[in-house]
C-alpha positions in Angstrom: 111.8 102.1 88.7 108.1 103.1 89.2 105.1 100.9 88.9 102.3 102.1 86.6 98.8 102.4 87.9 96.0 103.2 85.4 93.0 105.2 86.3 89.5 104.9 84.8 88.1 108.0 83.0 84.5 106.7 83.3 82.6 104.6 85.8 82.5 100.9 84.8 79.5 99.0 83.3 77.2 97.9 86.1 78.0 100.9 88.4 75.1 103.2 89.2 77.1 106.0 87.4 78.2 103.8 84.5 79.5 105.8 81.6 79.7 109.0 83.6 83.1 110.7 84.0 85.1 109.9 87.2 87.4 113.0 86.8 90.0 110.9 88.5 92.8 112.4 86.5 91.8 116.0 87.3 91.2 115.1 91.0 94.7 113.5 91.2 96.3 116.5 89.5 94.5 118.8 92.1 95.9 116.7 94.9 99.4 117.0 93.4 98.9 120.8 93.0 99.4 120.6 89.2 97.7 123.4 87.1 96.4 121.1 84.4 95.0 124.0 82.3 98.4 125.5 81.7 100.6 125.4 78.6 103.5 124.2 80.8 101.4 121.1 81.8 100.7 120.4 78.1 104.4 120.7 77.3 105.1 118.3 80.3 102.7 115.8 78.8 104.4 116.0 75.4 107.9 115.6 76.9 106.9 112.7 79.1 105.0 110.7 76.6 107.4 110.4 73.6 105.6 107.3 72.2 102.2 109.1 72.0 101.5 111.3 69.0 100.9 115.0 69.7 97.2 114.8 68.5 96.4 112.3 71.1 98.1 114.4 73.8 96.2 117.5 72.6 92.9 115.6 72.7 93.7 114.4 76.3 94.7 117.9 77.4 91.7 119.6 75.7 89.2 117.1 77.4 90.4 117.8 80.9 87.6 119.3 83.0 87.8 121.8 85.8 86.9 120.4 89.3 87.9 121.5 92.8 87.7 117.9 94.1 90.7 115.7 94.9 91.8 112.1 94.9 94.5 111.3 97.4 94.7 107.6 97.0 93.5 104.5 95.1 92.3 101.2 96.4 93.7 98.1 94.6 93.4 94.4 95.0 96.4 92.5 96.3 99.7 93.8 97.7 101.6 94.8 94.6 103.1 98.1 95.9 105.3 98.6 98.9 105.6 101.7 101.1 108.0 104.2 99.6 107.9 102.8 96.1 107.3 105.1 93.1 104.0 105.1 91.3 103.5 106.3 87.7 100.0 107.7 87.0 98.5 106.5 83.7 95.3 106.5 81.6 94.6 104.7 78.4 94.8 106.9 75.3 91.8 105.2 73.8 90.2 101.8 74.6 91.4 100.2 77.9 94.0 97.5 77.3 94.0 98.1 73.6 95.8 101.4 73.4 98.9 103.2 74.7 99.0 104.7 78.1 99.4 108.4 78.7 101.5 109.3 81.7 99.7 112.3 83.2 101.7 113.1 86.4 105.2 112.8 87.7 106.1 109.6 89.5 105.6 109.9 93.3 106.5 107.9 96.4 103.5 106.4 98.1 102.3 105.2 101.5 100.4 101.9 101.9 97.5 101.0 104.1 96.1 97.4 104.1 92.3 97.4 103.4 89.7 94.6 103.5 86.0 94.4 102.8 84.3 91.5 104.3 81.5 89.6 102.6 78.9 91.9 104.2 80.6 95.0 102.9 82.2 96.2 106.2 85.5 97.9 105.6 88.6 97.3 107.7 91.9 99.4 107.6 95.4 98.5 108.8 94.4 95.0 109.9 92.2 96.4 112.6 89.6 94.0 114.0 87.1 96.9 114.0 85.3 97.9 110.9 85.1 101.6 109.8 82.0 103.4 111.0 80.0 105.4 108.4 81.8 108.7 109.0 85.3 107.1 108.7 84.3 105.1 105.7 83.0 108.3 104.1 86.4 109.9 104.6 88.1 106.9 103.0 85.7 107.2 100.0 86.2 111.0 99.7 90.0 110.6 99.8 89.5 108.1 97.0 87.7 110.7 94.9 84.2 109.2 95.4 81.1 109.5 97.4 80.5 106.8 99.9 77.8 105.3 97.7 80.0 105.4 94.6 82.9 103.9 96.6 80.8 100.9 97.9 79.1 100.4 94.5 82.6 100.3 92.8 83.7 97.4 94.9 80.5 95.4 95.3 80.0 95.2 91.5 83.3 93.5 90.9 82.0 90.2 92.3 78.6 88.6 92.1 77.9 87.5 94.7 80.3 89.7 96.7 82.7 87.5 98.6 85.0 90.1 100.0 88.0 92.0 98.9 91.6 92.3 100.2 94.0 94.9 99.0 95.7 98.1 99.8 95.2 101.8 99.8 97.9 103.3 97.7 98.3 106.9 99.0 100.3 109.8 97.5 99.1 112.5 99.8 101.6 112.7 102.7 98.9 114.5 104.9 96.8 111.4 105.0 97.3 108.9 107.8 94.9 106.1 108.6 
């Protein structure tokens, strides 16, 4: 059985880009090599979301935007996914936590990398005692579908004052190894 992970369609309140589109759905579909402008994708959405009315699916499909960018993983708090588990990609059909979820891609097995941000904002991967230098952190951010500034802003805004973060990188791109 897969574990659902929902993705934000817009940047959260308090983020420098608040209210702007993240294009996470499109970036994930690009990474998975799914042609999200095709009728076959629209039919896949209808067939894989039997509890969502066709108008909602059509609205979702019609509002997808073209981008050439990718999103190969997501960073989540805690340790809720194990290496090799299946993840189900979802977005809210309307208001977050108050509407049904649309499954927008096939379930996929994931790889996991532990991640930690210390209280100063330094990022550590795979339990390494060394923090990521700027160039490596920029790669982590890019693979997460964000710029380095957007990436750091995303996590620092979750806590005021920022006290650190421990979680995992949930990766669906087999070419990525940290």
